[in-house]
N, C-alpha and C positions, 0 to 999 in steps of 0.2 A: 504494500500500500504506500510505503514511503517513496518508492521509486516512481509510482504513479504521480505523486505530487511534485516530484523533482521535474519530470518532463512536462507535466501540465503547467507548472509555473514558468518553465522556459517558453512554452507556447504563449502564455499570457504576456510575458515580458517582451517577446518577439514583436508583438503588435503594439502594446502600450508602452512604448519606449520613445521618449522625446528625442533621443539622439538618432534614432532610425525612423524618422518621421515620414518616410515615403508611404508607409501603410496608412498613417493617419491622413495624409493628403489624399490618398486614393479613396479612403472611406468617406472623407468629406465630399469629394467630387461625386462619389457614388450615391450619397445620401441626400444631398441638397435638393434634388428634384422631387423628393418624396415627402409625404406627411405621415403622421401617426396612423391614419386609416389605411395606409399602404404598407404597414409593417411586415405583412406576410411576404410581399414581393421582395422587400429588402432582406428579410431573413433567408429567402431562397438565394438571393445573390451572394450573400456572405458565405452561405454553405457551399455554393459553387466555387467560390474562391478557395475555401478549405479543401475541397475535393481536388482542385487543380494543383494546389500546393502539395498535398499529400501524394498524389500520383507522381508528381515530378520528383519528390524525395525518394519514393520507392523505386522509380525507374533509374534514378541516378545511383542509388545504393547498389542496385543489381547490375549496374553498368550498361543498361539499355540505351541511355542517352546521357551525354555529358556536354555541357555548353561552356564556352570560354567565360570566365568570370567578368571580364570587362564588357563583353557583349550583354550578359545578363544585367550588369549594373547600368548599362545604357538603355536596355529595353524596358526596365521597370519604370523609370520616369517618363519614357515615351508613352506607355500605356496610360499613365496618369494624365499626361497632356492630352491624349486623345479623348479621354472621358470628359475632361474639363471643357475642351473645345466642343464636344458633342452637346454638353449642357448649354454652352453659349448659343449655339445654333438652334437649339430646341426650347430655349427659355420662352415662356409665354404660350407655347403650343399646348392645346388642351389634351390631345390624345398621345399617350405614351405606350399604347399597346404594341405598336410596331417596333418601338425602340427597345422593348424589353429583350428581344432577341439579340440586338447589338450589345446591350449591357451584359447579357449572359455570356456572349462570346468574349468580350473584353475582360470581364471578371474572371472567366476560366483561364484566359490567356495570361492575365496578370498573375493569378495564383500559380500557374504552371511555370512561368518564367522566374517568378520570385522563389519558388521551390527549388528550381535548378540552381539559382544563384546561392541559396542558403545551404544547399546540399554540401558544398565545400566545407563549411563550418560544421555541419551536422556530422559528417564523416569523422571529423577530428575528435568529437566528444564521445563517440560510440566505438567500441571495439567489438570484434567478433564477426560472425558470419552475417551475411545480409538478412537471413531469416530471423536471426536474433534481434535485429533492429526493427522489425515490424511492429512489435508491441510499443516500444518507445515512440515510434512515429505516430501511432494512433493516439497515445497519451498527449504528445506534443500537439497534435491536430485538434484535440478537444480543447486544449488551452487557447489555441488560435481562434477557434470558433467562439469560445466564451468571451475572449477579449474583443473580438469584432462586434459581438452583440452589444457589449458595454459601450463601445465607441459609437456605433450607429445610434443608440438611444441617447447618448450625450448630444450628438449632432442634431437629432430630432428635437430634443428639449430646447437647445439653443435656437434652432429654427423657429420653433413655436413661440418662444419668448420674443424674438426679433420681429416676427411677423404679426404678433398680437399686440405687444406693448409698444413697440416702436413703429408699428403700422407699415412695415415693409411689405410690398406685394411679393408673392412667391417668385414672380418673374425677376424682380429687382434683387431679391435674395440670391437666386441662382446666378445672376450676372455678377454680383459682387463676389460671392464665394468662389465661383469658377475662375474669375479673373485673379483673385488672390492665389488660388492653387496654381494657375499658370505662371504667375509672377514668382512663386517660390520654386517651381519645378524647372523652369527654363535655365536658371544658373546650374542646376544639377546636370542637365543635359549638356550644357556648354562645357562644364568642368569634367565631363566623362573622359576616362582614359582611352576610350575608343578612338578619339580624334588624333592621338599621338602615335598610333600603331601604323 
């Protein structure tokens, strides 16, 4: 049981870490178009992220797919940028039923890419056969899922407060927060080591 909490806590800290804020930026960009009444859709999206992340870790540990670390570090902020731009172009549109498929794909892709990038570190903290790493991966994934749920509910609460107390329209809130995310993620892309290779 103690080992469960070790990997569960690593999953929590992997997302809720202010020094590795790429996850938080992605969750902000993913959440701002939604309200509390759409929580099931958001829960589906974060679960899809966790599935992509877990599949990538498993495939990397078994040696099925390995990605250059610099490429993964470049693709992660690129997916955040795509989601934020998608929000900008869809701000104020009433129907998001068509866009859920795009959000599902981007979320799965982000989870997969980030999982591949994180696999480098994950391999260093676990020893043994690939099969012996499956249980720690599932414990870690539960921590990721729990922390993402916490993060999206914090964003939803802030969104509700801003839109209710400060009378921001949903469209304006999406524009402001998506622009903020773009402003933070662009320097990450520019500073990527992929440009010097």
